[in-house]
C-alpha positions as CSV (number, residue, x, y, z in Angstrom):
1,M,70.0,-18.7,9.3
2,K,69.4,-15.5,7.9
3,K,70.0,-12.1,9.1
4,N,68.5,-8.9,9.1
5,H,70.5,-6.0,7.9
6,G,68.4,-2.7,10.0
7,F,69.8,0.6,8.5
8,T,73.2,2.1,8.5
9,L,73.5,5.6,9.9
10,V,73.7,6.9,6.6
11,E,71.0,6.1,5.3
12,I,69.3,6.9,7.7
13,A,71.0,10.8,7.7
14,I,69.7,10.6,3.9
15,V,66.1,9.9,4.6
16,L,66.1,12.7,7.6
17,V,67.4,14.9,5.4
18,I,65.2,14.2,2.2
19,I,62.4,14.9,5.1
20,G,64.0,18.2,6.2
21,L,64.1,19.8,2.7
22,L,60.2,18.6,2.3
23,L,59.1,20.7,5.2
24,G,61.6,23.2,4.4
25,G,59.4,23.0,1.1
26,V,56.2,22.7,2.5
27,M,57.0,26.3,4.0
28,K,58.4,28.1,1.8
29,G,55.6,27.7,0.8
30,Q,53.1,28.4,2.7
31,A,55.0,31.8,3.1
32,M,54.5,32.6,0.0
33,I,50.9,32.0,0.0
34,E,51.0,34.3,3.2
35,N,53.5,37.1,1.6
36,A,50.8,36.7,-2.0
37,R,47.9,36.8,0.4
38,I,49.1,40.6,2.0
39,R,49.9,41.1,-1.3
40,N,46.3,41.1,-2.6
41,L,44.7,42.5,0.3
42,A,47.2,45.8,0.0
43,G,45.7,46.1,-3.4
44,E,42.6,45.7,-3.0
45,L,42.7,48.4,0.1
46,E,44.5,50.6,-2.9
47,A,42.3,50.2,-6.0
48,T,38.3,50.4,-3.9
49,A,39.7,54.1,-2.9
50,A,41.2,55.1,-6.0
51,A,37.0,53.3,-7.5
52,V,36.0,54.8,-4.5
53,Y,37.8,59.0,-5.6
54,A,36.8,58.4,-9.4
55,Y,33.5,57.9,-8.2
56,Q,33.3,61.0,-6.9
57,Q,35.1,62.4,-8.9
58,R,33.0,61.8,-12.4
59,Y,29.4,61.9,-10.2
60,Q,29.9,64.7,-7.6
61,R,28.2,62.0,-5.2
62,L,28.8,59.3,-3.1
63,P,28.2,55.7,-4.2
64,G,26.2,54.8,-1.9
65,D,24.3,58.1,-1.4
66,D,24.5,58.5,-4.5
67,E,20.5,59.8,-5.3
68,R,21.1,59.6,-8.8
69,A,21.7,56.0,-8.9
70,T,18.7,55.3,-11.3
71,R,20.5,56.7,-14.1
72,W,21.4,52.5,-14.1
73,I,18.8,50.6,-14.5
74,G,17.9,48.5,-11.2
75,A,20.5,50.7,-9.6
76,I,18.7,51.0,-5.7
77,A,19.6,55.1,-4.5
78,G,20.8,56.9,-1.8
79,D,19.7,60.1,0.1
80,G,21.7,62.4,-1.3
81,N,23.0,63.3,2.9
82,G,26.9,62.7,2.8
83,R,27.8,59.5,4.1
84,L,26.8,55.7,4.4
85,D,23.2,55.2,6.4
86,S,22.2,51.8,7.8
87,N,21.9,50.2,11.4
88,D,23.6,47.0,10.3
89,N,26.3,45.2,10.3
90,A,29.0,46.6,8.5
91,F,30.5,42.7,7.9
92,E,27.7,40.6,6.5
93,L,28.7,38.4,4.4
94,G,25.0,37.5,2.5
95,T,22.8,39.9,0.5
96,M,22.3,43.4,3.5
97,G,19.2,44.5,3.2
98,N,18.2,47.8,1.4
99,H,20.5,50.0,2.6
100,E,23.7,52.5,1.7
101,R,25.7,50.2,3.1
102,R,24.8,47.8,0.5
103,N,24.2,50.5,-2.5
104,F,28.2,50.9,-2.0
105,W,29.2,48.6,-3.8
106,Q,26.2,48.4,-6.1
107,H,27.2,52.0,-7.6
108,L,30.5,51.8,-7.7
109,R,29.3,48.0,-9.6
110,H,27.1,49.8,-12.2
111,A,29.9,52.6,-12.5
112,G,32.2,49.9,-14.1
113,L,34.8,50.8,-10.8
114,L,34.7,47.7,-9.5
115,K,34.4,44.3,-10.7
116,G,30.8,41.7,-10.9
117,D,28.2,41.3,-11.7
118,A,26.0,44.7,-10.3
119,A,22.7,42.8,-10.0
120,D,25.1,41.0,-7.7
121,T,24.7,42.9,-4.2
122,R,27.4,40.6,-1.6
123,Q,29.4,42.5,-0.7
124,P,32.9,41.6,-2.5
125,Q,35.5,39.0,-0.5
126,H,38.9,40.4,0.2
127,A,42.0,38.0,-0.3
128,F,41.9,36.3,3.1
129,G,38.1,35.1,1.5
130,T,35.5,37.4,4.2
131,P,33.7,40.3,2.9
132,F,35.3,43.9,3.0
133,G,32.9,46.1,4.7
134,V,31.7,50.0,5.2
135,V,30.4,52.2,7.7
136,S,30.1,55.5,7.8
137,G,33.2,58.0,9.3
138,N,30.9,61.7,8.3
139,G,29.6,63.0,11.9
140,A,31.6,59.3,14.1
141,T,35.0,58.5,14.1
142,P,34.7,54.5,13.8
143,L,38.6,53.0,15.7
144,G,39.7,57.3,15.6
145,L,39.2,57.7,12.1
146,S,37.1,60.2,10.4
147,G,36.4,60.9,6.5
148,P,33.4,59.9,4.9
149,I,33.8,56.8,4.1
150,V,35.8,54.3,5.8
151,L,36.2,50.6,4.4
152,C,37.1,47.3,6.8
153,A,38.4,43.8,5.7
154,S,36.9,41.9,8.3
155,M,38.9,38.8,10.1
156,V,42.7,39.3,8.7
157,P,44.6,37.5,10.9
158,W,47.1,39.3,13.0
159,Q,50.1,38.9,11.2
160,A,48.6,39.3,8.2
161,A,47.1,42.9,10.1
162,E,50.6,43.9,11.7
163,A,52.4,43.1,7.8
164,L,49.6,45.4,6.3
165,D,50.3,47.7,8.5
166,L,53.6,48.1,8.6
167,Q,53.7,48.1,5.0
168,L,51.7,51.1,4.0
169,D,51.5,52.8,7.7
170,D,52.9,52.7,11.3
171,G,52.3,49.2,12.7
172,R,50.1,50.2,14.7
173,P,46.3,49.4,15.1
174,D,45.5,52.8,17.2
175,S,46.9,54.7,15.2
176,G,47.9,56.4,11.9
177,T,45.6,56.1,8.5
178,L,45.4,51.6,9.5
179,R,43.3,50.8,12.2
180,A,42.3,47.4,13.3
181,Q,40.2,46.3,15.5
182,V,39.6,42.2,17.4
183,Q,37.1,40.4,15.3
184,T,35.9,36.9,16.0
185,D,33.2,36.8,14.0
186,P,33.1,37.8,10.0
187,A,29.6,39.3,10.6
188,A,30.1,41.2,13.3
189,N,29.6,44.8,13.7
190,L,31.1,47.7,13.6
191,G,30.5,50.3,15.1
192,N,30.6,53.6,14.6
193,A,32.5,54.3,18.4
194,A,34.7,51.3,18.3
195,A,37.6,51.8,19.4
196,A,41.1,50.2,17.7
197,A,42.9,47.9,19.5
198,A,46.0,48.3,21.8
199,Q,48.1,46.0,20.1
200,Y,48.5,43.2,17.5
201,S,48.0,40.0,19.8
202,V,50.4,37.2,19.3
203,A,47.5,34.6,20.6
204,S,46.9,31.5,17.8
205,G,43.9,32.8,16.0
206,A,43.6,35.8,16.9
207,H,42.1,37.9,14.5
208,Y,41.1,41.7,13.0
209,A,38.5,44.1,11.5
210,L,41.7,46.0,9.7
211,C,40.2,49.7,8.3
212,K,41.3,52.8,6.3
213,A,39.4,55.9,5.8
214,L,38.7,57.6,2.2
């Protein structure tokens, strides 16, 4: 009679080691991708801030509010009152209405300070695949931040938001130059009176609007 031979303990151990190595490689790869996205988002925040400062130095106006933006064919001028006026959502993903928060991105593109077609009126997406937005901090304090422009990255996963805050600021969502508010929808409005979160939540699936005053 033919005997059926099972796996030996050595063979089982080898298989378990191989599975462990494969799982470890996958997890390490995912961590590397996440870290790369965090670095990219940090770079995008700094690059956008540098573009705004360059625009102000060159034209003596805020991008989006620049009433002389008709220097470029197709550009929509602002009203020159020193803030970004709008009643629309800060994180609208599609083509935005005719207001200065949309003009902000258009003016930077026309000036060659932000990559992309100047005819594209959509907000750029950051490293985590959701849009940047801007709110006006002039005369108000969104998340307690003050300044003519507050730049926000929408729907940043909590681990990445906290890591960025630790890297660029003080690690707290309610203090320092980088602040955050819980966000459940990339199109959710962040109003001028919005309050910052007290702490970063470890709840599964938690996301934040991460904001920096410019």
